[in-house]
C-alpha positions in Angstrom: -30.9 -4.6 1.1 -28.1 -6.7 1.3 -28.5 -9.8 3.7 -26.5 -9.2 7.3 -24.3 -12.3 6.6 -23.2 -10.5 3.5 -22.0 -7.5 4.8 -18.5 -6.1 6.2 -19.0 -4.2 9.1 -16.0 -3.5 11.4 -13.4 -1.3 10.8 -11.1 -4.1 11.5 -12.3 -6.4 8.7 -11.9 -3.1 6.2 -8.4 -2.7 7.3 -7.5 -6.2 7.2 -8.7 -6.0 3.3 -7.3 -2.8 2.5 -3.8 -4.0 3.9 -3.9 -7.6 2.1 -6.1 -7.2 -0.8 -5.5 -7.1 -4.3 -7.0 -4.0 -6.2 -8.6 -3.1 -9.5 -9.7 -0.2 -10.8 -12.0 1.3 -13.4 -13.2 5.0 -14.1 -15.4 5.3 -11.3 -15.2 2.5 -9.0 -12.3 0.2 -7.4 -12.3 -3.1 -5.8 -10.4 -4.6 -3.1 -10.8 -8.2 -2.7 -9.2 -11.1 -0.7 -10.2 -14.8 0.0 -11.8 -15.5 3.4 -12.3 -18.5 5.7 -16.0 -18.0 6.2 -18.1 -19.6 3.8 -20.5 -16.2 2.7 -19.1 -14.0 0.2 -19.2 -10.6 2.4 -19.3 -6.9 0.8 -18.3 -3.5 1.9 -19.0 -0.4 0.7 -16.8 3.1 1.0 -17.5 6.4 -0.4 -15.8 8.8 1.2 -16.5 12.8 1.5 -14.8 13.5 -1.5 -17.9 12.4 -3.6 -20.3 14.9 -2.2 -22.7 15.6 0.5 -24.5 13.0 2.4 -27.5 12.7 0.2 -25.3 12.0 -2.7 -22.9 9.6 -1.0 -26.1 7.7 0.7 -27.6 7.5 -3.0 -24.5 6.0 -4.6 -24.1 3.5 -1.4 -27.7 2.5 -2.0 -27.0 1.9 -5.8 -23.9 0.2 -5.3 -25.5 -2.3 -2.6 -28.4 -2.8 -4.8 -26.0 -4.2 -7.8 -24.1 -6.0 -5.4 -27.1 -7.9 -4.2 -28.3 -8.4 -7.8 -24.8 -10.1 -8.5 -24.5 -11.8 -5.0 -26.2 -15.4 -6.0 -23.2 -15.9 -8.8 -19.9 -14.8 -6.8 -17.8 -17.3 -5.4 -17.5 -18.1 -1.6 -15.1 -17.4 0.5 -14.5 -14.2 -0.7 -14.3 -10.8 1.1 -14.3 -7.5 -0.9 -14.9 -3.8 -0.7 -16.5 -1.3 -3.4 -14.6 2.1 -3.3 -16.5 4.8 -5.0 -14.6 7.5 -6.6 -15.8 11.2 -6.9 -16.5 11.0 -10.7 -19.3 8.3 -9.8 -21.7 11.2 -9.4 -22.3 11.6 -12.9 -23.4 7.8 -13.3 -26.5 6.6 -13.8 -27.3 3.3 -12.1 -26.8 1.3 -15.3 -23.4 2.7 -15.3 -22.6 1.8 -12.0 -24.0 -2.1 -12.9 -21.9 -2.2 -15.9 -18.6 -1.1 -14.0 -19.4 -3.6 -10.8 -19.8 -6.4 -13.3 -16.7 -5.5 -15.0 -14.7 -5.1 -11.8 -15.8 -8.9 -10.6 -15.2 -10.3 -14.0 -11.7 -8.6 -14.3 -11.1 -10.0 -10.4 -12.4 -13.6 -11.8 -15.3 -13.7 -8.9 -18.1 -15.2 -10.3 -18.6 -19.0 -10.3 -19.4 -19.7 -13.8 -18.1 -17.5 -16.3 -20.6 -18.5 -19.1 -23.9 -17.5 -16.7 -22.5 -14.2 -16.7 -21.5 -13.3 -20.6 -24.9 -12.0 -21.4 -25.2 -8.8 -18.9 
């Protein structure tokens, strides 16, 4: 489970990031990120109704949450970001999601130290 201080919860926060953030796309995910004044890195996950029924949406959210928890200690502080799932993500396994999240975070230069993350 992602710690409470690292979660985006309010609609207002999501709207601000969508409006002012930079966007990076991959095949199954999009990353929208923006700098923040708060010390913690905060993460939001968005999975729309287009992805599937509630069971599959919740499964995808759980998988993305676990992947972000895994990378959390290596992420820069003062960042807010949202991972948006595309409908094609339903055919992905956990390892594929992990690789895509790593690719997006790396492309967005959101890791503290690049050399620690080359092996993933």
